[in-house]
N, CA, C and O of each residue as an XYZ file, in Angstrom:
604
protein
N     -84.553      3.228   -186.420
C     -83.622      4.284   -186.059
C     -83.553      5.342   -187.161
O     -83.612      6.539   -186.881
N     -83.430      4.903   -188.400
C     -83.329      5.833   -189.520
C     -84.625      6.617   -189.705
O     -84.585      7.806   -190.024
N     -85.764      5.971   -189.512
C     -87.057      6.642   -189.677
C     -87.209      7.743   -188.631
O     -87.749      8.808   -188.928
N     -86.735      7.493   -187.410
C     -86.812      8.514   -186.359
C     -85.930      9.713   -186.697
O     -86.332     10.857   -186.487
N     -84.720      9.456   -187.224
C     -83.828     10.547   -187.608
C     -84.441     11.353   -188.747
O     -84.362     12.582   -188.760
N     -85.057     10.649   -189.710
C     -85.697     11.319   -190.843
C     -86.859     12.184   -190.360
O     -87.024     13.309   -190.829
N     -87.654     11.680   -189.441
C     -88.782     12.429   -188.892
C     -88.285     13.637   -188.112
O     -88.866     14.718   -188.202
N     -87.215     13.458   -187.348
C     -86.642     14.577   -186.600
C     -86.137     15.664   -187.547
O     -86.298     16.856   -187.282
N     -85.529     15.242   -188.648
C     -85.033     16.208   -189.625
C     -86.184     16.979   -190.257
O     -86.100     18.196   -190.424
N     -87.264     16.274   -190.611
C     -88.440     16.938   -191.180
C     -89.047     17.917   -190.179
O     -89.428     19.028   -190.549
N     -89.136     17.516   -188.932
C     -89.699     18.380   -187.898
C     -88.842     19.630   -187.724
O     -89.378     20.724   -187.542
N     -87.530     19.485   -187.778
C     -86.626     20.625   -187.656
C     -86.792     21.571   -188.837
O     -86.778     22.789   -188.661
N     -86.951     21.013   -190.057
C     -87.133     21.854   -191.239
C     -88.432     22.646   -191.147
O     -88.457     23.837   -191.459
N     -89.505     21.995   -190.722
C     -90.793     22.682   -190.574
C     -90.687     23.765   -189.511
O     -91.217     24.862   -189.684
N     -90.007     23.463   -188.417
C     -89.817     24.448   -187.349
C     -89.004     25.640   -187.846
O     -89.321     26.785   -187.524
N     -87.944     25.371   -188.639
C     -87.125     26.454   -189.184
C     -87.934     27.352   -190.108
O     -87.772     28.572   -190.090
N     -88.810     26.751   -190.921
C     -89.620     27.537   -191.848
C     -90.602     28.413   -191.086
O     -90.776     29.584   -191.426
N     -91.245     27.868   -190.066
C     -92.257     28.622   -189.335
C     -91.664     29.610   -188.341
O     -92.292     30.623   -188.033
N     -90.472     29.337   -187.838
C     -89.871     30.210   -186.822
C     -88.949     31.270   -187.421
O     -88.469     32.144   -186.699
N     -88.700     31.209   -188.706
C     -87.807     32.184   -189.330
C     -88.478     33.556   -189.303
O     -89.621     33.720   -189.729
N     -87.746     34.518   -188.797
C     -88.266     35.882   -188.726
C     -88.243     36.515   -190.110
O     -87.254     36.403   -190.835
N     -89.318     37.168   -190.469
C     -89.404     37.862   -191.742
C     -89.109     39.329   -191.496
O     -89.748     39.975   -190.666
N     -88.135     39.844   -192.228
C     -87.748     41.242   -192.090
C     -88.718     42.098   -192.899
O     -88.685     42.085   -194.129
N     -89.576     42.838   -192.212
C     -90.559     43.679   -192.884
C     -90.005     45.043   -193.267
O     -90.679     45.815   -193.949
N     -88.788     45.348   -192.837
C     -88.167     46.630   -193.176
C     -87.317     46.484   -194.437
O     -87.508     47.214   -195.409
N     -86.383     45.542   -194.414
C     -85.516     45.299   -195.568
C     -86.049     44.072   -196.301
O     -85.728     42.943   -195.932
N     -86.847     44.281   -197.320
C     -87.487     43.178   -198.028
C     -86.676     42.704   -199.234
O     -87.107     41.799   -199.950
N     -85.536     43.291   -199.460
C     -84.623     42.866   -200.521
C     -83.210     42.784   -199.936
O     -82.332     43.552   -200.331
N     -82.986     41.854   -198.995
C     -81.692     41.826   -198.298
C     -80.504     41.508   -199.204
O     -79.372     41.873   -198.885
N     -80.741     40.839   -200.317
C     -79.651     40.506   -201.239
C     -79.557     41.493   -202.397
O     -78.758     41.300   -203.313
N     -80.363     42.543   -202.363
C     -80.356     43.617   -203.369
C     -80.508     43.095   -204.803
O     -79.824     43.565   -205.712
N     -81.398     42.131   -204.997
C     -81.569     41.590   -206.346
C     -82.358     42.526   -207.248
O     -82.273     42.405   -208.470
N     -83.121     43.456   -206.686
C     -83.888     44.399   -207.494
C     -83.429     45.839   -207.298
O     -84.164     46.773   -207.620
N     -82.240     46.023   -206.781
C     -81.754     47.366   -206.446
C     -81.721     48.284   -207.665
O     -82.226     49.405   -207.613
N     -81.139     47.821   -208.741
C     -80.988     48.679   -209.920
C     -81.963     48.326   -211.039
O     -82.038     49.040   -212.039
N     -82.699     47.251   -210.887
C     -83.535     46.775   -211.982
C     -84.897     47.453   -211.981
O     -85.283     48.064   -212.978
N     -85.628     47.355   -210.879
C     -86.993     47.891   -210.857
C     -87.145     49.119   -209.974
O     -88.263     49.587   -209.759
N     -86.058     49.639   -209.468
C     -86.130     50.852   -208.669
C     -86.252     52.030   -209.632
O     -85.254     52.531   -210.149
N     -87.478     52.458   -209.860
C     -87.756     53.516   -210.833
C     -88.447     54.665   -210.118
O     -89.528     54.504   -209.552
N     -87.813     55.811   -210.151
C     -88.393     57.020   -209.578
C     -88.875     57.933   -210.702
O     -88.598     57.696   -211.878
N     -89.586     58.956   -210.325
C     -90.129     59.927   -211.277
C     -89.022     60.489   -212.159
O     -89.193     60.629   -213.370
N     -87.894     60.809   -211.547
C     -86.781     61.418   -212.279
C     -86.153     60.450   -213.289
O     -85.510     60.884   -214.245
N     -86.338     59.147   -213.079
C     -85.794     58.161   -214.010
C     -86.652     58.024   -215.264
O     -86.185     57.526   -216.288
N     -87.919     58.473   -215.182
C     -88.853     58.285   -216.287
C     -89.173     59.595   -216.988
O     -89.188     59.661   -218.217
N     -89.425     60.628   -216.214
C     -89.835     61.910   -216.783
C     -88.805     62.968   -216.400
O     -88.499     63.160   -215.223
N     -88.284     63.641   -217.403
C     -87.305     64.696   -217.159
C     -87.466     65.775   -218.226
O     -87.597     65.483   -219.415
N     -87.453     66.990   -217.787
C     -87.573     68.115   -218.718
C     -86.203     68.764   -218.887
O     -85.590     69.201   -217.913
N     -85.732     68.824   -220.124
C     -84.428     69.469   -220.340
C     -84.545     70.986   -220.186
O     -85.637     71.552   -220.231
N     -83.412     71.611   -220.007
C     -83.372     73.065   -219.852
C     -84.011     73.712   -221.074
O     -83.718     73.347   -222.213
N     -84.878     74.665   -220.822
C     -85.526     75.393   -221.898
C     -86.916     74.880   -222.233
O     -87.655     75.541   -222.963
N     -87.284     73.718   -221.716
C     -88.627     73.182   -221.977
C     -89.268     72.753   -220.668
O     -89.624     71.589   -220.485
N     -89.408     73.711   -219.764
C     -90.033     73.431   -218.472
C     -91.531     73.689   -218.545
O     -91.993     74.629   -219.192
N     -92.283     72.813   -217.852
C     -93.716     73.059   -217.705
C     -93.909     73.985   -216.503
O     -92.940     74.368   -215.849
N     -95.145     74.337   -216.219
C     -95.416     75.162   -215.029
C     -95.012     74.375   -213.783
O     -95.128     73.150   -213.748
N     -94.536     75.091   -212.761
C     -94.097     74.433   -211.529
C     -95.220     73.625   -210.905
O     -94.980     72.536   -210.383
N     -96.420     74.128   -210.949
C     -97.562     73.409   -210.376
C     -97.831     72.098   -211.107
O     -98.144     71.081   -210.488
N     -97.705     72.136   -212.440
C     -97.904     70.917   -213.237
C     -96.827     69.888   -212.886
O     -97.109     68.696   -212.764
N     -95.608     70.358   -212.729
C     -94.498     69.458   -212.393
C     -94.721     68.800   -211.026
O     -94.503     67.598   -210.872
N     -95.151     69.581   -210.047
C     -95.397     69.038   -208.701
C     -96.549     68.048   -208.708
O     -96.447     66.982   -208.101
N     -97.644     68.379   -209.384
C     -98.800     67.477   -209.441
C     -98.436     66.205   -210.208
O     -98.855     65.113   -209.827
N     -97.666     66.337   -211.276
C     -97.231     65.166   -212.044
C     -96.375     64.245   -211.182
O     -96.542     63.026   -211.211
N     -95.460     64.829   -210.419
C     -94.607     64.047   -209.525
C     -95.462     63.286   -208.517
O     -95.287     62.082   -208.334
N     -96.378     63.981   -207.868
C     -97.227     63.364   -206.859
C     -98.101     62.280   -207.484
O     -98.236     61.194   -206.920
N     -98.693     62.561   -208.638
C     -99.552     61.589   -209.307
C     -98.769     60.331   -209.676
O     -99.233     59.217   -209.436
N     -97.590     60.508   -210.255
C     -96.754     59.374   -210.631
C     -96.411     58.528   -209.408
O     -96.593     57.310   -209.418
N     -95.921     59.169   -208.365
C     -95.460     58.455   -207.182
C     -96.596     57.721   -206.486
O     -96.459     56.546   -206.145
N     -97.717     58.404   -206.272
C     -98.841     57.801   -205.557
C     -99.471     56.682   -206.391
O     -99.789     55.619   -205.860
N     -99.651     56.917   -207.692
C    -100.273     55.883   -208.527
C     -99.378     54.651   -208.635
O     -99.879     53.527   -208.624
N     -98.056     54.844   -208.738
C     -97.141     53.705   -208.774
C     -97.215     52.919   -207.467
O     -97.255     51.689   -207.483
N     -97.232     53.619   -206.348
C     -97.287     52.996   -205.026
C     -98.573     52.181   -204.857
O     -98.518     51.014   -204.467
N     -99.719     52.781   -205.145
C    -100.991     52.103   -204.914
C    -101.266     51.025   -205.955
O    -101.870     50.001   -205.636
N    -100.840     51.235   -207.175
C    -101.004     50.203   -208.202
C    -100.183     48.968   -207.834
O    -100.660     47.842   -207.978
N     -98.960     49.171   -207.362
C     -98.129     48.044   -206.930
C     -98.786     47.319   -205.766
O     -98.851     46.089   -205.751
N     -99.271     48.075   -204.796
C     -99.923     47.452   -203.643
C    -101.165     46.662   -204.058
O    -101.388     45.562   -203.552
N    -101.969     47.199   -204.961
C    -103.168     46.520   -205.422
C    -102.806     45.238   -206.178
O    -103.382     44.179   -205.927
N    -101.850     45.343   -207.103
C    -101.438     44.155   -207.858
C    -100.815     43.093   -206.964
O    -101.074     41.902   -207.136
N     -99.993     43.524   -206.009
C     -99.377     42.538   -205.112
C    -100.420     41.894   -204.199
O    -100.286     40.726   -203.834
N    -101.465     42.654   -203.827
C    -102.537     42.084   -203.015
C    -103.330     41.057   -203.809
O    -103.648     39.984   -203.297
N    -103.649     41.380   -205.056
C    -104.462     40.480   -205.876
C    -103.672     39.284   -206.413
O    -104.187     38.167   -206.456
N    -102.435     39.518   -206.818
C    -101.685     38.481   -207.518
C    -100.485     37.930   -206.757
O     -99.887     36.943   -207.185
N    -100.124     38.550   -205.633
C     -98.909     38.144   -204.916
C     -98.939     36.697   -204.451
O     -97.999     35.944   -204.705
N    -100.008     36.305   -203.776
C    -100.085     34.931   -203.249
C    -100.197     33.907   -204.378
O     -99.482     32.906   -204.343
N    -101.071     34.112   -205.392
C    -101.106     33.125   -206.474
C     -99.774     33.007   -207.225
O     -99.357     31.910   -207.595
N     -99.114     34.143   -207.445
C     -97.826     34.082   -208.125
C     -96.748     33.446   -207.246
O     -95.870     32.746   -207.753
N     -96.809     33.683   -205.936
C     -95.864     33.030   -205.026
C     -96.057     31.513   -205.085
O     -95.083     30.761   -205.068
N     -97.310     31.069   -205.153
C     -97.608     29.645   -205.290
C     -97.054     29.110   -206.608
O     -96.445     28.040   -206.644
N     -97.265     29.852   -207.682
C     -96.764     29.443   -208.997
C     -95.240     29.362   -209.004
O     -94.669     28.372   -209.463
N     -94.574     30.418   -208.488
C     -93.107     30.422   -208.469
C     -92.555     29.340   -207.551
O     -91.543     28.713   -207.863
N     -93.221     29.120   -206.414
C     -92.791     28.033   -205.525
C     -92.870     26.696   -206.233
O     -91.951     25.882   -206.138
N     -93.978     26.463   -206.953
C     -94.154     25.226   -207.700
C     -93.100     25.104   -208.804
O     -92.507     24.040   -208.986
N     -92.871     26.192   -209.536
C     -91.892     26.170   -210.623
C     -90.492     25.862   -210.107
O     -89.796     25.015   -210.668
N     -90.071     26.547   -209.036
C     -88.722     26.309   -208.517
C     -88.611     24.937   -207.863
O     -87.529     24.351   -207.844
N     -89.719     24.414   -207.323
C     -89.706     23.037   -206.811
C     -89.498     22.064   -207.965
O     -88.735     21.106   -207.838
N     -90.173     22.302   -209.094
C     -90.000     21.441   -210.273
C     -88.581     21.527   -210.820
O     -87.985     20.514   -211.185
N     -88.045     22.743   -210.874
C     -86.663     22.908   -211.350
C     -85.693     22.188   -210.423
O     -84.779     21.508   -210.887
N     -85.888     22.335   -209.122
C     -85.023     21.644   -208.153
C     -85.136     20.137   -208.313
O     -84.131     19.427   -208.304
N     -86.368     19.651   -208.461
C     -86.587     18.216   -208.638
C     -85.850     17.707   -209.872
O     -85.143     16.701   -209.808
N     -86.017     18.400   -210.994
C     -85.342     17.987   -212.234
C     -83.822     18.027   -212.083
O     -83.116     17.135   -212.554
N     -83.338     19.055   -211.431
C     -81.894     19.180   -211.251
C     -81.351     18.049   -210.382
O     -80.333     17.437   -210.704
N     -82.049     17.778   -209.273
C     -81.577     16.756   -208.332
C     -81.727     15.353   -208.900
O     -80.816     14.535   -208.767
N     -82.864     15.060   -209.533
C     -83.167     13.694   -209.947
C     -82.842     13.387   -211.401
O     -82.860     12.219   -211.790
N     -82.545     14.398   -212.220
C     -82.267     14.118   -213.629
C     -80.946     14.722   -214.107
O     -80.108     14.007   -214.656
N     -80.749     16.015   -213.907
C     -79.589     16.690   -214.484
C     -78.288     16.191   -213.870
O     -77.389     15.756   -214.590
N     -78.180     16.250   -212.550
C     -76.925     15.848   -211.895
C     -76.610     14.374   -212.150
O     -75.464     14.059   -212.470
N     -77.587     13.444   -212.023
C     -77.251     12.048   -212.348
C     -76.809     11.856   -213.805
O     -75.917     11.052   -214.076
N     -77.423     12.585   -214.741
C     -77.004     12.479   -216.144
C     -75.575     12.978   -216.323
O     -74.780     12.354   -217.025
N     -75.254     14.085   -215.698
C     -73.899     14.628   -215.810
C     -72.880     13.678   -215.188
O     -71.815     13.441   -215.758
N     -73.212     13.137   -214.016
C     -72.291     12.180   -213.367
C     -72.096     10.954   -214.243
O     -70.968     10.490   -214.411
N     -73.178     10.422   -214.804
C     -73.090      9.260   -215.699
C     -72.226      9.573   -216.905
O     -71.381      8.768   -217.296
N     -72.436     10.740   -217.496
C     -71.644     11.164   -218.646
C     -70.159     11.246   -218.286
O     -69.307     10.786   -219.045
N     -69.858     11.826   -217.140
C     -68.456     11.961   -216.734
C     -67.795     10.604   -216.523
O     -66.619     10.428   -216.844
N     -68.549      9.644   -215.985
C     -67.997      8.296   -215.797
C     -67.705      7.658   -217.149
O     -66.634      7.082   -217.345
N     -68.653      7.756   -218.085
C     -68.472      7.160   -219.410
C     -67.371      7.860   -220.192
O     -66.565      7.198   -220.845
N     -67.324      9.165   -220.138
C     -66.335      9.909   -220.924
C     -64.926      9.687   -220.392
O     -63.954      9.819   -221.136
N     -64.807      9.349   -219.105
C     -63.482      9.081   -218.543
C     -62.869      7.855   -219.211
O     -61.681      7.854   -219.536
N     -63.664      6.823   -219.416
C     -63.184      5.608   -220.097
C     -62.780      5.942   -221.525
O     -61.719      5.521   -221.986
N     -63.617      6.693   -222.227
C     -63.324      7.072   -223.613
C     -62.082      7.953   -223.680
O     -61.285      7.830   -224.610
N     -61.909      8.847   -222.696
C     -60.745      9.737   -222.722
C     -59.443      8.959   -222.548
O     -58.417      9.343   -223.109
N     -59.473      7.864   -221.775
C     -58.265      7.052   -221.630
C     -57.909      6.382   -222.958
O     -56.738      6.336   -223.335
N     -58.917      5.863   -223.667
C     -58.674      5.236   -224.968
C     -58.165      6.278   -225.966
O     -57.220      6.021   -226.712
N     -58.796      7.454   -225.977
C     -58.378      8.531   -226.887
C     -56.937      8.946   -226.602
O     -56.139      9.115   -227.525
N     -56.612      9.107   -225.335
C     -55.256      9.509   -224.945
C     -54.240      8.454   -225.370
O     -53.153      8.793   -225.836
N     -54.582      7.199   -225.214
C     -53.695      6.107   -225.619
C     -53.455      6.134   -227.126
O     -52.328      5.937   -227.581
N     -54.513      6.378   -227.899
C     -54.377      6.459   -229.358
C     -53.501      7.641   -229.759
O     -52.655      7.508   -230.642
N     -53.689      8.775   -229.133
C     -52.879      9.962   -229.449
C     -51.412      9.691   -229.153
O     -50.543      9.980   -229.976
N     -51.137      9.131   -227.973
C     -49.741      8.858   -227.609
C     -49.120      7.799   -228.514
O     -47.926      7.856   -228.807
N     -49.924      6.832   -228.958
C     -49.392      5.743   -229.774
C     -49.150      6.163   -231.213
O     -48.111      5.835   -231.786
N     -50.098      6.889   -231.808
C     -50.003      7.186   -233.237
C     -49.559      8.617   -233.543
O     -48.690      8.821   -234.391
N     -50.124      9.580   -232.885
C     -49.852     10.978   -233.241
C     -48.529     11.482   -232.699
O     -47.807     12.185   -233.407
N     -48.189     11.144   -231.464
C     -46.943     11.657   -230.889
C     -45.713     11.266   -231.717
O     -44.890     12.135   -232.007
N     -45.552      9.979   -232.113
C     -44.375      9.651   -232.953
C     -44.408     10.353   -234.311
O     -43.370     10.775   -234.820
N     -45.612     10.478   -234.901
C     -45.724     11.138   -236.192
C     -45.281     12.597   -236.103
O     -44.496     13.059   -236.930
N     -45.777     13.314   -235.112
C     -45.429     14.722   -234.980
C     -43.984     14.910   -234.529
O     -43.346     15.901   -234.883
N     -43.471     13.969   -233.757
C     -42.049     14.049   -233.384
C     -41.170     13.896   -234.628
O     -40.178     14.608   -234.784
N     -41.543     12.958   -235.515
C     -40.773     12.761   -236.759
C     -40.886     13.991   -237.654
O     -39.885     14.436   -238.217
N     -42.079     14.543   -237.794
C     -42.252     15.760   -238.589
C     -41.443     16.911   -238.002
O     -40.863     17.703   -238.744
N     -41.403     17.007   -236.698
C     -40.616     18.053   -236.046
C     -39.130     17.897   -236.326
O     -38.427     18.881   -236.556
N     -38.656     16.657   -236.306
C     -37.239     16.407   -236.608
C     -36.933     16.765   -238.065
O     -35.889     17.345   -238.362
N     -37.858     16.412   -238.973
C     -37.630     16.706   -240.392
C     -37.622     18.209   -240.641
O     -36.821     18.703   -241.435
N     -38.504     18.933   -239.971
C     -38.612     20.375   -240.227
C     -37.650     21.207   -239.383
O     -37.573     22.422   -239.562
N     -36.924     20.583   -238.479
C     -36.051     21.358   -237.595
C     -34.821     21.902   -238.309
O     -34.193     22.853   -237.841
N     -34.484     21.308   -239.425
C     -33.298     21.797   -240.136
C     -33.628     22.866   -241.176
O     -32.727     23.383   -241.835
N     -34.895     23.197   -241.328
C     -35.292     24.252   -242.273
C     -34.959     25.601   -241.672
O     -35.300     25.898   -240.527
N     -34.279     26.417   -242.479
C     -33.923     27.756   -242.030
C     -34.501     28.759   -243.015
O     -34.444     28.562   -244.229
N     -35.053     29.827   -242.482
C     -35.651     30.863   -243.316
C     -34.847     32.138   -243.120
O     -34.581     32.548   -241.991
N     -34.469     32.747   -244.203
C     -33.694     33.977   -244.143
C     -34.497     35.066   -244.855
O     -34.880     34.898   -246.013
N     -34.741     36.141   -244.192
C     -35.471     37.254   -244.760
C     -34.531     38.425   -244.939
O     -33.826     38.831   -244.015
N     -34.537     38.964   -246.162
C     -33.717     40.128   -246.455
C     -34.611     41.211   -247.035
O     -35.543     40.931   -247.789
N     -34.323     42.404   -246.687
C     -35.054     43.534   -247.228
C     -34.193     44.172   -248.293
O     -33.099     44.668   -248.023
N     -34.707     44.150   -249.504
C     -33.956     44.726   -250.597
C     -34.521     46.095   -250.909
O     -35.734     46.306   -250.925
N     -33.617     47.009   -251.153
C     -34.012     48.383   -251.438
C     -33.743     48.703   -252.877
O     -34.008     49.820   -253.321
């Protein structure tokens, strides 16, 4: 029974991965690169007032920058996109594996052990420190300080 449920779950996950629609228009739906890598010509090259180049040079520079950035990105993503996607998929799978199988169990184990120690520590504080500080407080409660400003 459990093996059938596990197989059904795996089949559903594979179906979800293959049937998920990929948005080819909005490729950054969570806006993770909105302000980081969005670089336009005006963000990189700007001429202050009084130091303008010829209008033709400015237009050709704009076009050259924009077209070369566009095609260079497309070429690099074509050559390296799939291998890097494989690398990043592998890396995040390893990170997930370590987190699930090592980090969380270590933290849970630590919390269980530290809970026992915290009870002993709390007992020691209440037994030894609380009476000591209460006595010191009683002794110092009768101290009065008077400040006068002499001229």
